[in-house]
N, C-alpha and C positions, 0 to 999 in steps of 0.2 A: 431514458431511465425506464420508461414504460416497456420498450423493447427488451431491454436487459431483464426486467421482471418476467416477461413472457418466455424468454429463453430459459430461465430458471425453472419455470413451470413445465416446459416442454422436455427439458432434460430429465427431470426427476419424477415426473408423474406418469403413471401407467396409462397407456393409450385408451383403455376402456373407461377411465375416469376423467380424461382430460377435458371434455366439454363442460362437465360439472364444475371442475376445479377452476377452469379459466373464468367462468361467469361469476362464481363466488370470490375469487381472487381479485377480479377487476373491481367488484364492489368494495372490497376491503381496501385496495390500493387507493382508489378515489377517495374514500372516506378519510384515510390516514393522511393523504397529501392535502386534503381540504383543511383538516384540523391544524396541521403544520403551517400551511399558508396563513390561515386566520391568526395563529398565535405569533407568527414571526414576520408578518407584513409590516409592522411598525419599525423594523430594522432595515438598515440599508443592505439590500440583498447584493451579494457579490459572489458570482460563480467562478471563483479562482480554483487553482488546482487542489488546495487543501479542502475547500468546501465541496468540490466534486467528489473526493474521497469519501467525505461525510455522507454525501448524497448517496453514494454507492452502499455505504453501511446502512442507510435508511431503507433502501430497496431490499437488502439482504434481511434486515430486521422484519420488514413486512412480509416477506416470504416465509420467514420463521413463524410468524403468526399464522399464515396460511397452514403450515405443517401442524402446528400444535392443535388447531381447531379441527383437523381432520387427520389425527395422528395414526388412526387405523390404516390409512392409505399409505403413509410413508413410514419412517423409522426414526427412532431416537438417535441413531448414529448420525443420520443427516442433520438433525437438530444440533447435535454436539459439534460437527465439523463447521457448519455455517456459523454458529455462535462463537467458536474460536476464531474463525476468519474475521468476524465482526470486531471482536475484542482486540485482535491483532491490528486491524485497520485503525482502531481508535487510538493507538499509539503512533501510527504512521501519519495520520492527518495532523496531529499536534506538532509533531517533528517537522513536517513539511511547511506548516504555516509559520513556524519560527525561522526555519532555514531560508525560506523565500521572502520573509518579512511580509507575510500575508495575513498577520493576526488582525482581527476585527471584532467589534462587538457582536455582529451577526454570527460570525464563525464560532465565537465562544458559546453563545446561547444555543446555536444550531447543534453544536457538538454535545452539549449537556443534555438537550432534549432527545437526541438520538440515543445516547447512553441510557437515559431514563426509560425510553420507549422499549429497549431490549429487556430491561429489568421488568418492566410492566408485562411484557409478553410471556416471559418465563414464569413470572408469578402466576398470571392467569392460567398457564399450562399446569402448574402445580395443583391449583384449586380444581380445575376441570378434569384433569386426567389422572391425578394422584390422591385426591380427597384431602388435600391439606386444609387446615383451618382458614376460614375466610378472612381472619384478621391479618394475615400476612400481606394482604393487599396494601397495608399501611407502608410496606417497603417503598414502592414507587410513588406513593402519595405524599411522602414527606416533602419532596421538592415543591409540590403545589401547595401544601400548607404554608411553606415559606412565602410563596408568592401572595397568598390570601393575606397573611400577617402584614406583608409589605403594603399591599393594596389598601388595607384599612388603617395604615400609619401606626400599626402597633409596634413594629420593629423598624430599624433604620434600613434604608435601600443601599447603604454603603457595601461596596464589595468586601467579601470576607478575605482575610489574609490567606495566602496560599498554605496549605497544610498537606504534608505528606501522609499524615494519618488519615485525613479525609479521602484523598485519592486511593490509598491502600484499601480502605474500607469499601469504597466504591467497586474496585476490582474484585476484592474477596466476595462481595455481595453478588456480583454478576457470575463469577465462577461457581459459587456455592449453589446458586440457582440452576446453572447449567448441569452440575454434577447431580443434584437432586432430581432433576428431570430425567437425565439419561442413565443414571445408575442408582435408581430409587431403592433398590433392595439392600443397599449398603447403609446400614444404620448410622455409621459415623459421619456421613455426609449430611444426614438429616439433623444430627446433633450440631454439627458445624453451622448449619444454616440458622438455627435458633441463637447460637452464640453470636453469629454475625449481625442478626436483627437487634440483639441487645447492644452491641457496639455501635450500630447505625443510630439506634435511639439515643444512646449517650452523646454521639457526635451531633445529632439534631438539636438536642436540648442545650448542649454547650454552645453551639453556634447561635441559637435563638437568644439565649441569655446575653451573649456578647453583642449581638445587634440591638437588643433591647436596651442594654446599658448605653450603647453608642448613641441611640436616639435620645436618651433622658440624661446624657452626660451635661 
């Protein structure tokens, strides 16, 4: 995957900038993989086909982070294309895991973390490159607020029931962040993002209350 990462850099980076980008990208890559390893090491790691697809998404998402941190060297069209590929592969890895009966706790958590990582990257880009309000960083942090509440035994660690609304909000959130990054001059996309943030907040509160009641039932 490191080779795959460097291939992306070589293909899309101008020759005059490549040494600078390779060094900074390597630092970002190692930092991201270290964080993911530390967070996921307690789960039984399985590099099956579905998880390899998710791992490929992680590499793409790390490269998107490299792009948005040096966006003057690249373009938002490239951010848009790679983000769409990542979102598309998100649907593929879930289908493959079910079709090949490769579902696992590790695969479920890994998929969710990679999803949230892309949301985090796109949110950081809006703050750094488009001067959005800092409070939108709450969007990717909702997941970790959940983890903290569970860790301190405030809410139940029971799995939430599957919700099409929750999945739809997740997809809409990602796509809204992509559109706001790549087509920032279109005001309707900016308005849509804030509507999605409200829906995401509602979903977060609803799920938190459900888990709190489960713990105290």
